[in-house]
C-alpha positions, 0 to 999 in steps of 0.5 A: 282886326281894324286898320289902326290896329294892324298898322300898329302891329306892323309898326311895332314889328318893323321897329322890333326887327330894326332893333334886332338888326342893330344889335347884330350889326350897326355897332360893328366897325366896317370890315378892315376897319380895326385890323389885328396888330400882330407880332409873331415869329414863324419857324420855316423849319416847322412842317406847319409853315412848309408853304413858305419854304416854297417861292410863290408858297403862301399860308394863314396865320393868326389873321394874317396871309404870309406869302413868298414871292417867286423872287423869294421875299416874304409878304405879310397883310390881313387875310380878310377882304375889307368888302365883305370879309372873305379871305384873300389868296395869294396869287404868284404869277401876278404877285398879288392878292385876291379875293375869289368872292368879289373879285377885289384885288390888292397889291403886295403892299395890300393896296386895293387895285381893283374890284369892289373893295373900299379899302387896303388890306393892312400890311405887316413888316416881316424880316427873315433871320436864319430860318426864323420869319417875324411878322409884326405891325 
């Protein structure tokens, strides 16, 4: 094979690779750019939601992490870290959200306070009425 034909094939292969890569990711919005709009109720008497009956407990539901602080307040933020899409956890001691993959830290309102995350977590409203927790935003 001569040099010209070789370079032509390499160029076509690189072009095909670039097209496939863009089809798989170029059109996607950055992680966390369009967090879900939510509007749901959780019954605290439902066994599936038992984690929220404990101070410091948390659970995931429809792309949201819902936590109950040690003071008894409810917090709700997007469960997906904007850095690389990993799932965040709630840490009741420091009262923050933490991404175990790359150590991003988020305040109770979702604001990034440390780590490589370029964006805040989307924060949602919560309201407890009797034993029903409403989460929206």
